[in-house]
Every structure is written in structure tokens, then in C-alpha cells.
C-alpha positions in Angstrom: 16.3 -4.9 -5.6 18.4 -2.2 -7.1 16.9 1.0 -8.3 17.7 3.4 -11.2 19.2 6.8 -10.3 19.2 10.0 -12.2 21.8 12.8 -11.7 20.4 16.3 -11.3 22.1 19.4 -12.5 23.7 20.0 -9.0 25.2 16.5 -9.1 22.9 14.9 -6.6 21.4 11.5 -7.5 17.7 10.8 -7.1 15.6 7.7 -7.8 13.7 7.7 -11.0 11.0 5.5 -9.5 9.9 4.2 -6.2 9.0 0.8 -7.7 9.6 -0.6 -11.2 7.8 -3.8 -12.2 9.0 -5.1 -15.6 7.2 -8.0 -17.4 6.6 -9.8 -14.1 4.7 -13.2 -14.1 4.1 -15.5 -11.2 3.0 -19.2 -11.2 2.3 -21.5 -8.3 2.2 -25.3 -8.3 -1.3 -26.7 -8.1 -3.2 -30.0 -8.4 -3.4 -29.5 -12.1 0.2 -28.4 -12.5 1.6 -24.8 -12.6 -1.1 -22.2 -12.3 -0.4 -18.7 -13.7 -1.5 -16.0 -11.3 0.2 -12.9 -12.7 0.9 -12.5 -16.4 3.4 -10.0 -17.8 2.8 -7.1 -15.4 4.7 -3.9 -16.2 4.1 -0.9 -13.8 6.1 2.0 -12.4 5.3 3.9 -9.2 6.9 7.4 -9.3 8.6 8.9 -6.3 5.8 10.4 -4.1 3.0 8.8 -6.1 -0.1 7.1 -4.7 -1.2 4.2 -6.8 -4.1 1.8 -6.0 -4.2 -1.8 -7.3 -7.8 -2.8 -7.9 -9.4 -6.1 -9.0 -11.7 -8.9 -8.1 -10.8 -11.3 -5.3 -8.1 -13.8 -6.4 -6.8 -11.7 -9.3 -3.3 -11.5 -7.8 -3.2 -8.1 -6.1 -1.7 -9.3 -2.9 0.6 -11.7 -4.7 2.0 -8.7 -6.7 2.4 -6.7 -3.5 4.3 -9.5 -1.8 6.6 -9.7 -4.8 7.3 -6.0 -4.6 7.9 -6.4 -0.8 10.5 -9.1 -1.6 8.5 -11.8 0.3 8.5 -13.9 -2.8 10.3 -14.0 -6.2 8.6 -13.6 -9.6 8.6 -16.6 -11.9 9.7 -14.2 -14.7 10.5 -10.5 -15.0 12.3 -8.0 -12.7 11.3 -5.8 -9.8 13.3 -2.9 -8.4 12.5 -0.5 -5.6 14.0 2.6 -4.1 15.3 1.0 -1.0 13.5 -1.6 1.1 9.7 -1.1 1.1 7.6 -1.1 4.3 4.5 -3.3 4.3 1.2 -2.9 6.1 -1.3 -5.7 6.2 -5.1 -5.9 6.6 -4.4 -7.3 10.1 -2.4 -4.9 12.3 0.1 -7.7 13.3 1.1 -5.8 16.4 2.8 -7.7 19.2 0.2 -7.9 22.0 2.7 -8.2 24.8 4.2 -4.8 23.8 2.7 -1.3 24.2 1.8 0.8 21.2 5.0 2.7 21.7 7.2 -0.3 22.1 5.8 -1.9 18.9 7.1 1.2 17.1 10.4 1.2 19.0 11.0 -2.4 18.0 10.9 -1.3 14.3 13.3 1.6 15.1 15.6 -0.9 16.9 15.7 -3.2 13.9 16.6 -0.1 11.8 19.6 0.5 14.1 18.2 3.6 15.8 20.1 4.2 19.1 18.1 3.3 22.2 18.3 6.8 23.6 16.5 8.2 20.5 13.8 5.5 20.1 11.3 6.8 22.7 11.2 10.4 21.3 11.0 9.1 17.7 8.1 6.7 18.6 6.3 9.6 20.3 6.7 11.7 17.1 5.3 9.0 15.0 2.3 8.5 17.3 1.7 12.2 17.1 1.9 12.0 13.3 -0.9 9.4 13.3 -2.8 11.5 16.0 -2.3 9.0 18.8 -0.7 11.4 21.3 -0.4 9.9 24.7 -0.9 6.3 23.5 2.7 5.2 23.9 2.0 3.1 27.1 -1.3 1.6 25.9 -1.5 -2.2 25.3 -2.9 -3.5 22.1 -6.1 -4.8 23.8 -6.8 -1.3 25.0 -6.9 0.1 21.5 -9.8 0.2 19.1 -9.5 -1.4 15.6 -8.8 2.0 14.1 -6.2 2.9 16.7 -4.4 -0.4 16.1 -4.2 0.4 12.4 -2.8 3.8 13.2 -0.1 2.2 15.4 0.6 -0.3 12.5 0.9 2.7 10.1 3.3 4.5 12.6 5.4 1.3 12.8 5.6 1.1 9.0 6.6 4.7 8.8 9.3 4.1 11.5 11.2 2.1 8.8 11.6 5.4 6.9 11.1 3.5 3.6 10.5 5.5 0.5 7.8 3.1 -0.5 4.8 2.0 1.6 3.0 -1.1 0.5 -0.6 -1.4 2.0 -2.6 -4.6 1.6 -6.3 -3.7 2.3 -5.4 -2.1 5.6 -8.9 -0.7 6.3 -11.0 -3.6 5.0 -12.0 -4.9 8.5 -12.9 -1.5 9.9 -16.4 0.0 10.1 -17.4 2.6 7.5 -16.9 5.7 9.8 -13.5 4.6 11.1 -12.4 3.8 7.5 -13.5 7.2 6.3 -11.5 8.9 9.1 -8.4 6.9 8.3 -8.7 7.7 4.6 -8.4 11.4 5.6 -5.5 10.6 7.9 -3.6 8.5 5.3 -4.0 11.2 2.7 -2.7 13.8 5.1 0.3 11.6 6.1 1.1 10.8 2.5 1.1 14.5 1.6 3.2 15.4 4.6 5.8 12.7 4.2 5.8 12.4 0.4 6.2 8.7 0.7 5.2 6.6 -2.3 2.2 4.3 -1.7 1.1 1.2 -3.5 -2.3 0.3 -2.0 -4.2 -2.9 -2.7 -8.0 -2.8 -2.4 -11.2 -4.3 -3.9 -13.2 -1.3 -2.9 -13.6 1.0 -6.0 -14.6 4.1 -4.1 -11.7 3.7 -1.7 -9.3 3.4 -4.7 -10.7 6.6 -6.3 -10.8 8.6 -3.1 -7.2 7.9 -2.2 -5.1 7.5 -5.4 -3.5 9.6 -8.0 -3.7 6.6 -10.3 -5.9 3.5 -10.2 -4.7 0.3 -11.9 -7.2 -2.4 -12.6 -6.1 -6.0 -12.8 -8.0 -8.5 -14.8 -9.2 -11.8 -13.2 -6.8 -14.7 -13.0 -4.3 -14.6 -14.5 -3.9 -11.0 -13.4 -2.9 -8.6 -16.1 -3.2 -4.8 -16.3 -6.6 -4.3 -17.9 -6.7 -0.5 -17.6 -5.4 2.5 -15.7 -7.0 5.8 -14.7 -5.4 9.0 -13.7 -7.4 10.6 -10.9 -7.4 14.4 -11.3 -9.9 15.1 -8.5 -8.5 17.7 -6.2 -8.0 17.0 -2.5 -9.6 17.0 0.0 -11.9 14.2 -1.5 -14.9 12.7 0.2 -16.2 9.2 -0.5 -19.6 10.7 -1.4 -18.3 13.4 -3.8 -19.9 13.5 -7.2 -16.6 13.3 -9.1 -15.5 10.3 -6.9 -18.9 8.6 -7.5 -18.8 9.2 -11.3 -15.3 7.8 -11.8 -16.2 4.9 -9.4 -19.1 4.0 -11.6 -16.9 3.9 -14.7 -14.3 1.8 -13.0 -16.9 -0.6 -11.6 -18.3 -1.2 -15.0 -14.8 -2.2 -16.2 -14.4 -4.4 -13.2 -17.7 -6.1 -13.8 -16.7 -6.7 -17.4 -13.4 -8.4 -16.3 -15.4 -10.6 -13.8 -17.9 -11.6 -16.6 -15.0 -12.4 -19.0 -13.4 -14.6 -16.3 -16.7 -16.3 -15.6 -17.2 -17.2 -19.2 -14.0 -19.3 -19.3 
């Protein structure tokens, strides 16, 4: 997964994109033969950009995220990223026999961080996600929101330039999800990491993203994109968020209707 570099005036090289998806299609074998899930997807994520992928269930959002993560290969097309992405799932996927801090330290160990530095770095990451003092807590002692914070800290421990998030807040209650929206926005702005975030929640997409990309129903194609110019901080109930959400929802419903007619 090579990436394209641009040379600045001072001679330093910087990535021109965090992720580049070029004419990507993906098919899976099914009872009726090959089934096309994604069809000719072309999408760039700029360095430091927050992009949400939105669409109906089964449209291929998670499949596309897995392709960008390198967990699967496209049937056609090319994908390049600025280094290896970090991936965060809907389920926290923490190891229950490890403490919160040790889960993060394991990610640091796999990155080659010396043992003497891991504890301090894990503490810093827990502080970043506002879980000070949670290093020694077991997974079963943490609430759902706290577990997702640890999972986010573990993803950030990889120091990737691209964070892939597959509906990470979908299983949380509305209040916890609202708080974590604020936290994710803060962390994204502080770290300047690029984010590609999958959701089927339109208001979540609008609240978080700089750009919303709508996928059509299967096969997934890019149906439309919106640039979200609403200033931060945003609230889920803000008038501007609600108005854009209504517009996007109408487009989404149209895609679902078109799919249902076939």
C-alpha cells in the first residue's frame, strides 16, 4: 500500500493523501455466482481530513473499510494509504485478561516501543481519552463508553496517520454516544489524524465529518458527497446539523427505494 509523496519547497516530503481509493470493485462468491458488492469506487481522504461513509445496511461500507485496512484485497482497482491504518470496530475487541493499560501497552509492544517507555506512553494515551487512573482496571470493570475509549487509545497507540472506524459508537446509549462524539472531535483536532468513519446514522455523520460520502445500495457506488461547513463545536440537535441531515436522509431514502425496485 504505497502512498504518493509531494516535495515541499524546503525539500521535505509529505503525503498527498491519507488514503486513495481508485476504481475499486469487490465481488464475493455466492450461491448464484459472483456477487458485486462494491462497484468502481474512487475516493481520496486528505491528510487530517474527517470523512464519513454513509449508506443503508449491506451497501458495502464495512467491506470498503476492510479493503482500506488491508484485511482483504479488491477484485479490481488500487488502494494506497499513508502508512498502515489503525482500525477500530463496533465491538471494543479488548483482551479481557489484560487491564486497560496493558491492552494499550500490547499495541505499543507490537509497534516496537521499548518496554521501559510503554507504561508512560499508555498513561499519556489514557489521559488523552480522559481515562486518567484507569491503567489497572480490568475490562469487566469498565462501562461500554469507557471500553470504547480504551479501544480508541489502543488504536492511537499505533501512531497511524489514518484511523478507520467501523460504527464504533453504534452499541452505546444516546448520552454516552453524544459524549464520545465530542471526545472524538477533540482528539481528531488535537492529533490531526485522518479519519474514515463508517456509520448508518445520518446525524452522527453530519455532526462529526468534514465530508459525508453516501454509498448507494448494493452494489455500493458513490451516490453523492457533501462538504460539511458547519463550524465546531457541533451538537446533534443544532439546526444546521438537522437541516443537512434531512437533505442527506432524503437522498438515502431515494437510494433505498431504487434498490427495492430492482
